[in-house]
C-alpha positions as CSV (number, residue, x, y, z in Angstrom):
1,M,9.4,4.1,8.1
2,D,6.6,5.2,5.4
3,M,4.2,3.2,3.4
4,Y,6.1,3.4,0.2
5,S,9.5,2.0,1.6
6,R,7.7,-0.6,3.6
7,N,6.4,-1.6,-0.2
8,Q,9.5,-1.5,-1.9
9,Y,11.1,-3.5,1.1
10,L,8.2,-6.2,0.8
11,K,8.5,-6.3,-3.0
12,R,12.1,-7.7,-2.5
13,L,11.0,-9.9,0.2
14,R,8.2,-11.6,-1.8
15,Q,10.7,-13.0,-4.3
16,R,12.2,-14.6,-1.6
17,Y,9.0,-15.8,0.1
18,L,7.9,-17.2,-3.0
19,E,11.1,-19.1,-4.0
20,A,11.7,-20.4,-0.3
21,R,10.7,-24.1,-0.5
22,S,10.3,-24.8,3.2
23,K,8.1,-23.5,5.9
24,K,10.9,-22.3,8.1
25,A,12.8,-20.3,5.5
26,K,9.3,-18.6,4.6
27,S,8.8,-18.3,8.8
28,K,12.4,-16.2,8.8
29,I,11.7,-13.7,6.1
30,L,8.1,-12.9,7.6
31,D,9.8,-12.9,11.1
32,E,12.7,-10.5,9.7
33,Y,9.9,-8.3,8.1
34,C,7.7,-8.1,10.8
35,K,10.6,-6.6,13.0
36,N,11.9,-4.4,10.8
37,T,8.7,-2.7,9.7
38,S,6.5,-3.4,13.0
39,Q,3.5,-5.2,11.5
40,N,1.0,-7.6,12.2
41,R,2.0,-10.9,11.3
42,K,-1.4,-11.9,9.8
43,Y,-1.5,-8.4,7.8
44,V,2.2,-9.3,6.2
45,I,1.3,-13.0,5.2
46,R,-2.0,-11.4,3.3
47,K,-0.1,-8.8,1.8
48,I,3.0,-11.1,0.7
49,Q,0.7,-13.4,-1.4
50,P,0.9,-13.2,-5.3
51,R,-2.7,-11.7,-6.0
52,I,-2.2,-8.6,-4.2
53,S,-0.9,-6.0,-6.0
54,L,1.8,-3.3,-4.2
55,E,1.2,-0.6,-6.9
56,T,-0.8,2.4,-5.9
57,K,-3.6,3.4,-7.8
58,P,-4.7,6.7,-8.8
59,R,-7.0,8.6,-6.7
60,K,-10.7,9.6,-8.2
61,K,-11.0,13.0,-9.1
62,R,-14.0,14.8,-8.0
63,K,-16.7,15.8,-10.1
64,V,-17.4,19.6,-10.6
65,V,-20.2,21.0,-8.8
66,Y,-20.4,24.6,-9.7
67,D,-19.2,26.4,-12.6
68,G,-17.6,29.5,-13.1
69,E,-20.6,31.6,-13.0
70,V,-22.0,30.2,-9.6
71,K,-18.6,30.7,-8.3
72,A,-18.8,34.2,-9.0
73,A,-22.4,35.0,-7.7
74,L,-21.3,33.1,-4.4
75,A,-18.1,35.3,-4.2
76,Q,-20.3,38.6,-4.7
77,V,-22.8,37.0,-2.1
78,W,-20.2,36.2,0.4
């Protein structure tokens, strides 16, 4: 199971977990998720909290180090 599908699965279980009133119900939900994804229980508890965002963040772009003129000169030297 890849990370994207784990996060989708966790999003669905998060609603059930937050609506669960008893500790037993929450424990069953955690057991189900840990069994299906083989993730550590403490890690899942931290990740299922509502303050954690499950959305992927865009990666930062690298700054341009060399412009076209320098690349052309490097290509000739190389």
